[in-house]
The first five atom37 places (N, CA, C, CB, O) and aatype in JSON, in Angstrom:
{
  "aatype": [12, 10, 10, 9, 15, 15, 6, 12, 15, 6, 10, 10, 5, 17, 4, 8, 1, 9, 10, 19, 12, 1, 3, 7, 5, 9, 19, 15, 6, 5, 13, 2, 3, 5, 0, 16, 6, 3, 16, 10, 12, 0, 0, 19, 16, 7, 6, 6, 10, 14, 0, 1, 0, 19, 1, 11, 1, 1, 19, 0, 6, 6, 19, 14, 5, 6, 2, 16, 0, 8, 3],
  "atom_mask": [
    [1, 1, 1, 1, 1],
    [1, 1, 1, 1, 1],
    [1, 1, 1, 1, 1],
    [1, 1, 1, 1, 1],
    [1, 1, 1, 1, 1],
    [1, 1, 1, 1, 1],
    [1, 1, 1, 1, 1],
    [1, 1, 1, 1, 1],
    [1, 1, 1, 1, 1],
    [1, 1, 1, 1, 1],
    [1, 1, 1, 1, 1],
    [1, 1, 1, 1, 1],
    [1, 1, 1, 1, 1],
    [1, 1, 1, 1, 1],
    [1, 1, 1, 1, 1],
    [1, 1, 1, 1, 1],
    [1, 1, 1, 1, 1],
    [1, 1, 1, 1, 1],
    [1, 1, 1, 1, 1],
    [1, 1, 1, 1, 1],
    [1, 1, 1, 1, 1],
    [1, 1, 1, 1, 1],
    [1, 1, 1, 1, 1],
    [1, 1, 1, 0, 1],
    [1, 1, 1, 1, 1],
    [1, 1, 1, 1, 1],
    [1, 1, 1, 1, 1],
    [1, 1, 1, 1, 1],
    [1, 1, 1, 1, 1],
    [1, 1, 1, 1, 1],
    [1, 1, 1, 1, 1],
    [1, 1, 1, 1, 1],
    [1, 1, 1, 1, 1],
    [1, 1, 1, 1, 1],
    [1, 1, 1, 1, 1],
    [1, 1, 1, 1, 1],
    [1, 1, 1, 1, 1],
    [1, 1, 1, 1, 1],
    [1, 1, 1, 1, 1],
    [1, 1, 1, 1, 1],
    [1, 1, 1, 1, 1],
    [1, 1, 1, 1, 1],
    [1, 1, 1, 1, 1],
    [1, 1, 1, 1, 1],
    [1, 1, 1, 1, 1],
    [1, 1, 1, 0, 1],
    [1, 1, 1, 1, 1],
    [1, 1, 1, 1, 1],
    [1, 1, 1, 1, 1],
    [1, 1, 1, 1, 1],
    [1, 1, 1, 1, 1],
    [1, 1, 1, 1, 1],
    [1, 1, 1, 1, 1],
    [1, 1, 1, 1, 1],
    [1, 1, 1, 1, 1],
    [1, 1, 1, 1, 1],
    [1, 1, 1, 1, 1],
    [1, 1, 1, 1, 1],
    [1, 1, 1, 1, 1],
    [1, 1, 1, 1, 1],
    [1, 1, 1, 1, 1],
    [1, 1, 1, 1, 1],
    [1, 1, 1, 1, 1],
    [1, 1, 1, 1, 1],
    [1, 1, 1, 1, 1],
    [1, 1, 1, 1, 1],
    [1, 1, 1, 1, 1],
    [1, 1, 1, 1, 1],
    [1, 1, 1, 1, 1],
    [1, 1, 1, 1, 1],
    [1, 1, 1, 1, 1]
  ],
  "atom_positions": [
    [[40.52, 91.64, -81.39], [39.33, 91.17, -82.04], [38.96, 89.83, -81.42], [39.55, 91.05, -83.56], [39.82, 89.02, -81.09]],
    [[37.72, 89.62, -81.28], [37.19, 88.37, -80.74], [36.44, 87.66, -81.85], [36.26, 88.63, -79.51], [35.56, 88.25, -82.48]],
    [[36.77, 86.41, -82.09], [36.11, 85.6, -83.1], [35.49, 84.4, -82.4], [37.1, 85.14, -84.23], [36.18, 83.66, -81.69]],
    [[34.22, 84.22, -82.59], [33.52, 83.08, -81.99], [33.07, 82.18, -83.14], [32.3, 83.53, -81.11], [32.37, 82.62, -84.05]],
    [[33.48, 80.92, -83.08], [33.15, 80.01, -84.17], [33.19, 78.58, -83.67], [34.12, 80.18, -85.34], [33.91, 78.25, -82.73]],
    [[32.4, 77.74, -84.29], [32.47, 76.3, -84.01], [33.22, 75.59, -85.12], [31.06, 75.71, -83.85], [33.37, 74.36, -85.08]],
    [[33.7, 76.33, -86.11], [34.48, 75.76, -87.21], [35.95, 75.75, -86.83], [34.25, 76.57, -88.53], [36.6, 76.8, -86.79]],
    [[36.48, 74.57, -86.55], [37.87, 74.45, -86.09], [38.85, 75.0, -87.12], [38.19, 72.98, -85.8], [39.8, 75.7, -86.76]],
    [[38.63, 74.7, -88.39], [39.56, 75.17, -89.43], [39.58, 76.69, -89.5], [39.17, 74.58, -90.79], [40.63, 77.28, -89.76]],
    [[38.44, 77.32, -89.29], [38.37, 78.78, -89.29], [39.15, 79.35, -88.11], [36.9, 79.24, -89.22], [39.88, 80.33, -88.27]],
    [[39.02, 78.75, -86.95], [39.76, 79.2, -85.77], [41.26, 79.06, -85.99], [39.33, 78.41, -84.53], [42.03, 79.96, -85.65]],
    [[41.68, 77.93, -86.55], [43.11, 77.69, -86.79], [43.66, 78.64, -87.84], [43.34, 76.25, -87.21], [44.84, 78.99, -87.8]],
    [[42.83, 79.05, -88.77], [43.29, 79.95, -89.82], [43.43, 81.39, -89.33], [42.32, 79.91, -90.99], [44.38, 82.08, -89.71]],
    [[42.51, 81.85, -88.48], [42.44, 83.26, -88.13], [42.96, 83.63, -86.75], [41.05, 83.7, -88.25], [43.29, 84.79, -86.52]],
    [[43.03, 82.7, -85.84], [43.33, 83.05, -84.44], [44.77, 82.76, -84.04], [42.4, 82.3, -83.52], [45.37, 81.78, -84.48]],
    [[45.3, 83.63, -83.2], [46.63, 83.42, -82.64], [46.54, 82.65, -81.33], [47.34, 84.77, -82.42], [47.46, 81.92, -80.96]],
    [[45.44, 82.82, -80.63], [45.21, 82.15, -79.36], [43.74, 81.72, -79.35], [45.54, 83.09, -78.12], [42.86, 82.49, -79.73]],
    [[43.5, 80.5, -78.91], [42.15, 79.94, -78.92], [41.78, 79.51, -77.51], [42.04, 78.74, -79.91], [42.49, 78.72, -76.89]],
    [[40.68, 80.04, -77.01], [40.15, 79.64, -75.71], [38.92, 78.77, -75.96], [39.8, 80.89, -74.82], [38.05, 79.13, -76.75]],
    [[38.86, 77.64, -75.29], [37.73, 76.73, -75.42], [36.9, 76.82, -74.15], [38.2, 75.26, -75.68], [37.43, 76.69, -73.05]],
    [[35.6, 77.04, -74.33], [34.69, 77.1, -73.19], [33.76, 75.88, -73.2], [33.86, 78.41, -73.2], [33.3, 75.43, -74.25]],
    [[33.51, 75.36, -72.01], [32.56, 74.26, -71.83], [31.8, 74.52, -70.55], [33.28, 72.87, -71.81], [32.41, 74.77, -69.51]],
    [[30.51, 74.45, -70.6], [29.65, 74.68, -69.42], [29.92, 76.03, -68.77], [29.86, 73.57, -68.39], [29.92, 76.15, -67.55]],
    [[30.17, 77.06, -69.62], [30.36, 78.42, -69.11], [31.73, 78.71, -68.51], [0.0, 0.0, 0.0], [31.94, 79.78, -67.94]],
    [[32.66, 77.76, -68.64], [34.0, 77.93, -68.08], [35.05, 77.77, -69.17], [34.25, 76.91, -66.94], [34.87, 76.97, -70.09]],
    [[36.13, 78.54, -69.09], [37.26, 78.34, -70.0], [37.98, 77.08, -69.54], [38.23, 79.58, -70.02], [38.44, 76.99, -68.4]],
    [[38.07, 76.1, -70.44], [38.68, 74.82, -70.08], [40.01, 74.59, -70.79], [37.73, 73.69, -70.41], [40.74, 73.66, -70.44]],
    [[40.33, 75.43, -71.78], [41.58, 75.24, -72.51], [42.0, 76.55, -73.16], [41.44, 74.13, -73.57], [41.17, 77.31, -73.66]],
    [[43.31, 76.78, -73.14], [43.9, 77.89, -73.88], [45.0, 77.29, -74.75], [44.46, 79.01, -72.92], [45.93, 76.67, -74.24]],
    [[44.89, 77.47, -76.05], [45.86, 76.91, -76.97], [46.36, 78.0, -77.91], [45.24, 75.74, -77.78], [45.58, 78.79, -78.43]],
    [[47.66, 78.02, -78.1], [48.23, 78.96, -79.05], [48.26, 78.31, -80.42], [49.65, 79.39, -78.61], [48.37, 77.09, -80.53]],
    [[48.15, 79.13, -81.45], [47.97, 78.62, -82.8], [49.05, 77.65, -83.23], [47.93, 79.76, -83.74], [48.75, 76.67, -83.92]],
    [[50.31, 77.87, -82.86], [51.37, 76.98, -83.31], [51.31, 75.61, -82.64], [52.72, 77.61, -83.06], [52.0, 74.69, -83.08]],
    [[50.52, 75.46, -81.59], [50.37, 74.19, -80.88], [49.03, 73.51, -81.16], [50.53, 74.41, -79.39], [48.9, 72.29, -81.01]],
    [[48.04, 74.29, -81.57], [46.67, 73.78, -81.71], [46.49, 73.0, -83.0], [45.67, 74.92, -81.65], [47.07, 73.33, -84.04]],
    [[45.69, 71.95, -82.92], [45.25, 71.19, -84.09], [43.76, 70.95, -83.91], [46.05, 69.83, -84.25], [43.21, 71.19, -82.84]],
    [[43.1, 70.47, -84.95], [41.68, 70.14, -84.8], [41.49, 69.07, -83.73], [41.09, 69.65, -86.15], [40.5, 69.1, -83.0]],
    [[42.43, 68.14, -83.62], [42.34, 67.08, -82.59], [42.44, 67.65, -81.18], [43.44, 66.03, -82.81], [41.66, 67.27, -80.31]],
    [[43.39, 68.57, -80.94], [43.54, 69.12, -79.59], [42.35, 70.0, -79.23], [44.85, 69.93, -79.48], [41.92, 70.02, -78.08]],
    [[41.82, 70.72, -80.21], [40.64, 71.54, -79.94], [39.42, 70.67, -79.64], [40.34, 72.47, -81.13], [38.67, 70.95, -78.7]],
    [[39.22, 69.62, -80.42], [38.08, 68.73, -80.2], [38.19, 68.03, -78.85], [37.98, 67.68, -81.33], [37.19, 67.82, -78.17]],
    [[39.4, 67.66, -78.46], [39.6, 67.03, -77.15], [39.22, 68.01, -76.04], [41.07, 66.57, -76.98], [38.61, 67.61, -75.05]],
    [[39.57, 69.27, -76.2], [39.21, 70.28, -75.19], [37.7, 70.48, -75.15], [39.91, 71.63, -75.49], [37.11, 70.63, -74.08]],
    [[37.07, 70.48, -76.31], [35.61, 70.67, -76.38], [34.89, 69.52, -75.69], [35.15, 70.78, -77.84], [33.92, 69.74, -74.97]],
    [[35.35, 68.29, -75.93], [34.66, 67.12, -75.4], [35.14, 66.69, -74.02], [34.82, 65.97, -76.35], [34.49, 65.88, -73.35]],
    [[36.28, 67.25, -73.58], [36.82, 66.88, -72.27], [37.66, 65.63, -72.29], [0.0, 0.0, 0.0], [38.0, 65.09, -71.23]],
    [[38.01, 65.14, -73.48], [38.84, 63.95, -73.6], [40.31, 64.3, -73.48], [38.57, 63.24, -74.94], [40.72, 65.42, -73.78]],
    [[41.1, 63.35, -73.03], [42.56, 63.51, -72.95], [43.18, 62.89, -74.19], [43.13, 62.86, -71.65], [42.83, 61.77, -74.58]],
    [[44.09, 63.61, -74.81], [44.84, 63.07, -75.94], [46.16, 62.5, -75.44], [45.09, 64.15, -77.02], [46.77, 63.08, -74.54]],
    [[46.61, 61.38, -75.99], [47.94, 60.9, -75.64], [48.98, 61.93, -76.07], [48.22, 59.52, -76.29], [48.78, 62.61, -77.08]],
    [[50.07, 62.06, -75.34], [51.1, 63.05, -75.63], [51.62, 62.92, -77.06], [52.25, 62.92, -74.64], [51.94, 63.93, -77.69]],
    [[51.7, 61.71, -77.57], [52.22, 61.52, -78.93], [51.26, 62.07, -79.99], [52.49, 60.04, -79.19], [51.66, 62.3, -81.13]],
    [[50.0, 62.27, -79.63], [49.02, 62.79, -80.58], [49.1, 64.3, -80.74], [47.61, 62.39, -80.16], [48.56, 64.86, -81.68]],
    [[49.78, 64.96, -79.81], [49.9, 66.41, -79.85], [51.19, 66.77, -80.57], [49.86, 67.03, -78.42], [52.29, 66.5, -80.08]],
    [[51.05, 67.37, -81.73], [52.2, 67.76, -82.52], [52.15, 69.24, -82.8], [52.26, 66.96, -83.83], [51.08, 69.82, -82.99]],
    [[53.31, 69.85, -82.83], [53.38, 71.26, -83.22], [53.09, 71.34, -84.71], [54.77, 71.89, -82.87], [53.49, 70.46, -85.48]],
    [[52.43, 72.38, -85.12], [52.26, 72.61, -86.54], [52.82, 73.97, -86.88], [50.78, 72.5, -86.95], [52.85, 74.87, -86.04]],
    [[53.23, 74.12, -88.05], [53.85, 75.36, -88.49], [52.77, 76.38, -88.84], [54.79, 75.12, -89.71], [51.83, 76.07, -89.58]],
    [[52.9, 77.57, -88.32], [51.97, 78.65, -88.63], [52.33, 79.17, -90.01], [52.02, 79.79, -87.56], [53.5, 79.41, -90.32]],
    [[51.3, 79.34, -90.86], [51.54, 79.73, -92.24], [52.27, 81.06, -92.36], [50.22, 79.82, -92.98], [53.2, 81.19, -93.16]],
    [[51.89, 82.02, -91.58], [52.52, 83.34, -91.65], [52.86, 83.8, -90.25], [51.62, 84.36, -92.36], [52.05, 83.67, -89.33]],
    [[54.03, 84.32, -90.09], [54.42, 84.9, -88.81], [53.81, 86.29, -88.7], [55.97, 84.96, -88.65], [53.82, 87.05, -89.67]],
    [[53.28, 86.62, -87.56], [52.7, 87.92, -87.33], [53.76, 88.81, -86.71], [51.44, 87.83, -86.42], [54.36, 88.44, -85.7]],
    [[53.99, 89.99, -87.3], [55.01, 90.88, -86.72], [54.61, 91.32, -85.32], [55.23, 92.1, -87.62], [53.45, 91.63, -85.05]],
    [[55.59, 91.35, -84.43], [55.36, 91.79, -83.07], [55.29, 93.31, -83.02], [56.46, 91.26, -82.12], [56.05, 93.99, -83.7]],
    [[54.38, 93.83, -82.21], [54.28, 95.28, -82.05], [55.49, 95.78, -81.28], [52.97, 95.67, -81.33], [56.01, 95.09, -80.4]],
    [[55.92, 96.97, -81.62], [57.03, 97.59, -80.91], [56.51, 98.08, -79.57], [57.66, 98.76, -81.73], [55.65, 98.96, -79.51]],
    [[57.02, 97.51, -78.5], [56.54, 97.85, -77.16], [57.48, 98.81, -76.44], [56.36, 96.58, -76.34], [57.26, 99.12, -75.26]],
    [[58.51, 99.28, -77.12], [59.47, 100.21, -76.49], [58.79, 101.56, -76.26], [60.75, 100.39, -77.38], [58.05, 102.06, -77.1]],
    [[59.06, 102.12, -75.13], [58.52, 103.44, -74.77], [59.62, 104.47, -74.77], [57.82, 103.39, -73.39], [60.76, 104.17, -74.39]],
    [[59.31, 105.7, -75.19], [60.3, 106.77, -75.21], [60.51, 107.31, -73.82], [59.87, 107.89, -76.15], [61.31, 108.23, -73.63]]
  ]
}
């Protein structure tokens, strides 16, 4: 499923992986457990965040992994 939104909280709630586009190019790929509103906004605006500003956040619910074993 593809979700397009400018609402950061909505993206963080629903998405497992977030791609940020600027000027028609993908400029950032962030996984939900690493993304915050600050890291997303920095990607949108092209600003660099200090390393100490990037913190892991806990994902509310773990998504079960699909069984990829083949018979």
